[in-house]
N, C-alpha and C positions, 0 to 999 in steps of 0.2 A: 055184205061185208067186203072191204077191199083188202085184198092181199098185196104186201109189199115184197117184191123180190129183193133178194139180198144184193148189194153192190159187188160186183166181182173185184178181187183185189188188183188184178191186172187186166188190162184191155189191150189187145194186140193193135198197134198202130200200123206197122209196115215191116217189110224185110228186105232191106236193101242188100244187094249182092255185088261184090267186086271180084270180077274174073281177071286174074293176071293176064291171061291170053289176049285180052281186049286191048293191051297195051304193047307198044313196040319196044322190044328189048335190044334192037340193033344187032341181032346176031347172038345175043346171050339167051340164056334159057329162062323161061318163066316157071319151069318146073311144075306145071299143072296145078298151081296154086290158086287159091280163092278165099275170100272171107265173106260169110253169110252172118248178118246181123238180124236180130228179131227185136224191135223196139216195142215196149209196152208203156202205157200211161199208167201211173199208180192211182189207186183209188183215193177218196179224201179220207179214208180211214188210216189212222196212224198205226202202221204195222212195223214191228222190228225187222231187222234184216233176215232173221232165220225164218219168219213168217212169210216174207216175200220170196225166199228161196223155196219154201214149201209151196207156195201159190204158183211159181214158175214151173217146178217139177209137175204140178197137177194140171198145168195149163194144156189144152190140146196142141198147141203150136210147138210145144216141148217134144212131141213125137215125131221127130224128124231124124232119119238116118244120115242125112247129108249124102245120099247116094244117087240122087236124081228123081227119086220117087215122091219127094215132097213130103207134106205132113200126112201121116196116116193114122188110123185108128189101131195101133198096135203097141205092145208093150216094149218098145225100143226107143233109144236116144243115142244119136251118134252110132258108136260102135258097141253100146252096151245094152243090156237088159235094163229097162227102166226101174226095176225093183232094187237094182244096186246102186242107185243114185238117190241120195238123201242130202239135206242140207249140211250134214256133217262131212260129206265128201268134198265140199268146197272149202278151200283155205282162204282166209282173209289176206290180201296183199295190199302193199301201198302202191302209190301211183307209178313210181319208178319200175317196180316189178312187172306190173301190168304192162306198161309201155315196152319195157324190155323183152318180154316174152313175145309179144306181136313183131316188134322191130327186129329182133335177131332172126325169128323165123322168116320175115319178109325179106330179109337182105341176105340170107344163107347162101345164095348162089351169086352174090356180088351186088352191084349198084342196081337200083331199080330206076325206071324212067321217071322224069320230073313230073308228068301228069299223074302218074300212079301214086308218087310220093306225096303230091298235093292233096289227092283224094284221101289217101291213108291219113294224113295230118288232120284234114277236116273231119272225117267221118269215124276214125278209129283212135289215133293218138290224143287228140285234144279231148274227146270223151273219157278216155283212160286217165287223163290228168285231172280233169273237172269233176269226176264223180266223187261223191261223198263217201263211198265204200266200194270196194272191188274184191271179187272172189275168183280164185283160179280153181278149176276142177282138178282135184288131185289124182294120184294114182289109184286105178281101181284093180281089184284082184283079176287073176287070169279067168276065172269062171264068170266074170261079169260080162265078158264078150259075148254077144248074141250069136245066133246060128249062122250068120254069114259075115260076122265082124272079126278082126279088123280089116276094113277095106282100105283105109287111108294110111298112108306112108307116115305122115306127120299130122298131129291133131292136137289143137289147143283150144281150151274153152275158158271164156271169162264172162262173168256177170258184172255189169257195171250198174250201181245204183246212184242216181243223182236226185237228191232230195229237193233241191231248189227248183229243179226242171220238172219234178214229179214223173220221173221216167226210169225204167229198168231196161238194160239192153243186154241181151244174150248174144255174145260174140264168139263165133267158131271160125278158127282159121285153120285150113288143112290143104293137103295136097293128095292127089289120087292118081 
């Protein structure tokens, strides 16, 4: 008898990283900022957004504290204990809010170099606008911080679901 393995809801594709210190700010400050994206291919199964958020939270790639240690087998995500993050902790937002969160964070210290602006437009802003749904991680309670969180000065997290492209993107913008 042949056993059929279930098709995972999300398959990790890649994790592009944009480090602001790689760009010339001409004497201005890059503020030790960076954006980490984790892109996933959606399975052929038709799942609603809540089920996709559940699959994302359960995915091993979600266990990243964004402190340089990479993905680990631990109950932490970002600055928080994993068990404090549920689909309900994400708030649906429109394209302008998603764009605004990242853009205002990226430009908080003034203008950014043209090459960085171009990369942000291509890899971040356009996907924020073309996604079919967008979710912003909401405020978590104080007891959600894990044993060495918070380590980031400013932290923003978005989930972008693009049905026509069959992708889900986890976007973390932070500084440390």
